[in-house]
N, C-alpha and C positions, 0 to 999 in steps of 0.2 A: 152935827158933822154929816156929811154926804154919806149915803149907804153904798156908793158905788165902789166897786173893789178895785184894788191896785194890783192884784195878782191874777193869773190866768185861772179860769174855772176849767180845770182838768176833766171834771166829770162831764160837763157839757160837752167839751171838745172830743173826749173818747167816745161819748154817746153818739155825738153826731157822725163821727168818722164810721163807728161801727154800723149804724143804721143806713149811712149813704152806700157803704161798700155792699151790704146785704142787698139793698134795693137795686143798686146799679148792676150788679152781676146777675141778680134774678132777671132783670129786664133784658140784660144783654143776651143771656141764654135763651130767653123767650122769644127775642127777635130771630135768632139763629134758627131755633126750632120752627117758628112760623114761616120762614123763607127757606125751608127745606135744607139747610147748611148740612144736615146730618143724613141726608137722603142719598141712597146709591144712584138715583136718577139724576141725569145731568140737565134735564129740561128745567128752565127757570130757577136753578139752585144757586143759592148764595154761596160764594167761594172767595178766597183771597189769592190774588196772582202772586204775591209775595207772602206767603203764609208764615215763613220763618220769621218775618218782622214781628209777629204777635209775641214772640218770646220776649221781646223787649218790655211787655206789660209787666214782668217780674220786677221791674225797676220801681213799681209802685211800693214794694216791701221797704226798700231802703229810704225812699222818700217819706213815706208815713213814719218810719223809725226815726228818721232825722228830725221830723217835725215834732214828734213827741218828746224826743230827747232835748230839743230846744226849748220847749214849753217848760219841761221839769226844770232844766238848768236855770232858766230865767226866773221861775218861781223861787228857787233856792237863793239866787242872788238877791231877789227883791226882798225875801223875808229876812235876809241878813242886815238889810238897811234899817230895820226898827218896825214900829207900830204903824197904824194907819195915818196918824197925825204926822209923823215924819215923812211918810211915803207921799202924802198929798202935797208936800212942800217941794219935792225933787222930781216926782214923775207925774205924768198925766194919767187919768183913770183909764183902765184898760177894759175895752168892750170885748169879751171873749167870743161872742156871737159874730162879731166883725172880724175877729182873728180866724175863727173857723171858716167864714165865708171866703176870706182871701186864700186860705189853704184849699178850700173846696173848688175855686176857680182854677188855681194852679194845677191841682191834681187832674181835673178833668181836661184842661188843656193838653197835659201830657197824654193822657189816654186817648183822647180823640186824635191827636197827631200821630201816634203810633198806629192806630187803626187806619188812618188815611195812608200811612206809609206801606201798610200791607195791601193796599189797593183792593177793596172790596168790589167784587163784580156780581151782577145779578141780571138775569134776562138777557135776551139776545136782541141784536140790532144788525140790520143789513148795511154794509158799506160797499161802495164800488172802489176797486183798487187795481193795482198792477202786480202781477206775481211773476217773479223770475224763477225759471225752472230748468232742469236738464235731466237726462237719463242716464244712469250709471249702472252697469252690470259687472258684478264681481265674479270672476271665473277662477274657481279655487282647486288647486291640485290636491287630489285625495289619493295618489298612488301609495303604495306601501312604503316608499322611500320617505314619506313625510312623517313616519313613525321614528325616523332617525333622531337620537338625542345628541347631536354634535354641538347645538348652540349652548344647551344647558343640560347637565346630567340628569335633571329632575324633569325636564320638559321636552316634549317632542316638537319637531318643526310644525306639525299641524296645530298643537296647542299655541304655539307663538303666533301662528297665522290667525287663529281664532281671537286671540287678544288684541292683535293689530286691527282686525276687521271691526271688532266692537268698538275700538277707538276711533276709527274712521266713521262709523255710522253715527257716533255720538256728536260728530262735527257737522252733520248735515242739516240743511235747513230749507225743507221745500222740494229738493231733489227726489226723484223716484229711483228706487234701488232694486235690482234683481240679482238672483244668485244662480249661477250654474256650477256644477262640479265636473271634474273630469279626470281620468286616468288614461286607460287604453281607449276608452269611449267618453262620452260626455252626455250630461243629463240636466234637464231644467230642474232646479231645486225650488226656486221662489220667483214667480212672475214679478214683473215691475210693480212696485207699491210704494206708497208714502208712509206706510206703517213700519216704522223703525223698530218698535218693540218686537214685531213679528220677525223682521230681518234678524235681529239679535237671537231671537229663539231658534231660528233655522241654523244660524251659524254655530250656535252652541251644540246643536244635534249632529253636525257633520262628523262622520268617521271615515277612516280608510277602507272600511269593508262595504261601503255603499255601492262600490263599482267592482264588480268581479274581474272584469277585463283589465288587466294591469299594464302599466306602460305610462308614457307622458305625452299623450296625443294632443298637443297644443292646437293643431290644425282644427280638430273636431270641437275644441272648446271655443275657438274663434267663430266657427261656423254657427254653433247653437247660440252663442251670445249675440251675434249680429241679427239673428232671427227673433231675439226676445224684444227688440225695440218697437216701439209704436210708429205709425206713419206720420205722427205730428211733427211739424217743423221746429225742432228743439235740438239743442246741443245733445250729443250722445258720446259716451266713453265706455271703454271696457278696461278693466283692471284685472290682469292676469297675476296670480299669486302662485309661484311654483319654485322648486328647487332647480328645474331646467334640466334634469337628468333623463337620459334615455329618451329624448325627444324623438318622434317618428316621422319628421319632415312633411312634405306636403303643403307648405305654408303659402305658396305663391297665390293660390286661388282665393283663400279666405282674406288674405292681405289685400288683394286687389278690390275684393268687396268692401272692405273697410274704407280704403281710400274713395271708392266710387260713392259711398254713402256719407263721406265726411265724419266717420266714426274715429275718434281718438283713441289710441291704444297706449296704456301704461302698464309697465310690467314691474312687479316686485319680486326680487329674488330672495329666498329664505334658505339660510343654511351656511355652512362653512366650506371652503376649498379643501380644508383637512379631512372633512367627512366624519362618518361614524357608521356603526354597525346598524343593521335593519333587524329589529326584533321579529321573530316568528309570530308572536302574540304581544302586542304592546301592553296589555294588562297582565301578562304573566312572563316576566323576564327569564324565569327558570326554564323556559322551553327553548332557550338558545336564540340563535340568529340566523338569518337566511344565508344560503350558501349557493355556489353556482354549481353547473353540471359536473364539475370536477371535484366538488366537496369543499372548494375553497370558500372562506367567509367573505361575503360581499360587503364592500365598503362604499357607502353612498356619499358622493361629493356633489356639493352644489356647483352648477356650470354658469359662471358669470358671463363667459364670452356668449353663450347662446342667448342669455337674457338681454345683454346690451345690444346684440345683433339683431334680435326680434323687434326690439323698440326702434332701432335705427331704420329697419326696413319698412316699418309702419309710420315713420315720421313722428313717432311718439317720444316717450321718455322712460327711463328705466332707473330703479333704486335697488341697491343691493344691502341686505341687512344680515349682520351676524350677531344681533343682539337679541336677547330673550324679550326686550321691550323695544320693538322696532320704531325708529323714529320716522314718522310718515310726514314730516313738514315738507319735504321736497316734493311728494306726490300730492299732497293736499294743496300746496301752493300752485302747482301747474293745474289741478283740477279747477281751483277756484278762479284761475285766469282764463278758463274756457268761456266763450261768449255764450252768456245765458240767454235764453229765449224769454222775452217779455210777453206775458199774456195780459192784454189790457181789457178794461171794460167788464171784468168779472165781478160777481157779487159775492161777498163773503159774509157768512154769519159769525158774528164775534160777540163775546160777553160784554155787556155794556158796564163800563167803569163807573163806580159810584163814590170814588175817593174825595170828591168835592164836598159831599155832605159832612163826613167827619172832619175834614179839614176846616171847613167853614165854622163848625161848632168849636173846634179847638182854637181857632184865631179869635172868635168872640170871647171865649174864656180868658185867653190870654190877654186880650185887649182890656177886658173888665178887671183883671188882676193887676195890670200896670197903671190903668187909668186913676184910681183913687190915690196912688201915691203922688202923682204929678199934680193932681188938684189940690192935695194937701200942701205940697211945697209952695204952689203959687199963692195960696192964701197965707201961708206963714210968711 
């Protein structure tokens, strides 16, 4: 009688899976180490453009589990059929090494395709391209009225502004951004930069005590913002964010400068027309609220008429928000519609994508996995 077995050799299969997983992951981590994937240096470092896709590698656990369950279940069914003589009459001999090889190919195809999806990048290459860019200055009101909590009892107008500006920065792609702050006077906070993380850091640190001279001098804000732009022939825009209260006038000259230099003006009004009290110290509400010379409590109200009129005079656009989470779609849509300047013939250093290597390995494994079945069916 033939010595070939009619059930799966689970010891061979389990041993093969254990040894291959141990060898594969040891080699995988060795390759990552040799290619500086764990280094803090960016030069020549192996990385993954879509690193979150590597989480899909956990799918190996249910894949291996399902395969082992199938082998165990199949063995039990075969053993129920009787001894080797009976099995030889109704089933073909089982080659456990071939079964493991089939699983080995399928398993590797899954792993390599997931790694390809994560898009490994390594080394730099120079490419010529075209860059669309523009310059945007955020002019943020830091007068004490921005401490008013009329939008949300737990959140000041300034905190709402910070939240909105972070949202705006997160939508930028290639634009240069600068920050100016103003109250009774105006100051450059961040020169034009493409470092969006730095911009968000500066936004986070803005407080109303940064400008001792109080008021809402929008003219000074427009003047310093216009001076922040480069001389490059690129689209330029200023976004003024204010409650529009107690503005000091004198807007004719800075508005003329904006029109002369083709600088677009957008105005975002923050606050409510009902208004609210201005705390003496936003961090210590027990110190009370600001009062006027007569001792009456001051109520700060957002001035929508000024905000709309300012945008109209500049030929720009305005948005009013009374929400703790301002909807910036209107402003963003208008900014995106501004004509971008195309800078052509620039050379960019980009990480070289090597997704083709694991993709090719995965496709080869998948092809070898499928091919034996088709050949067997043809011969049959």
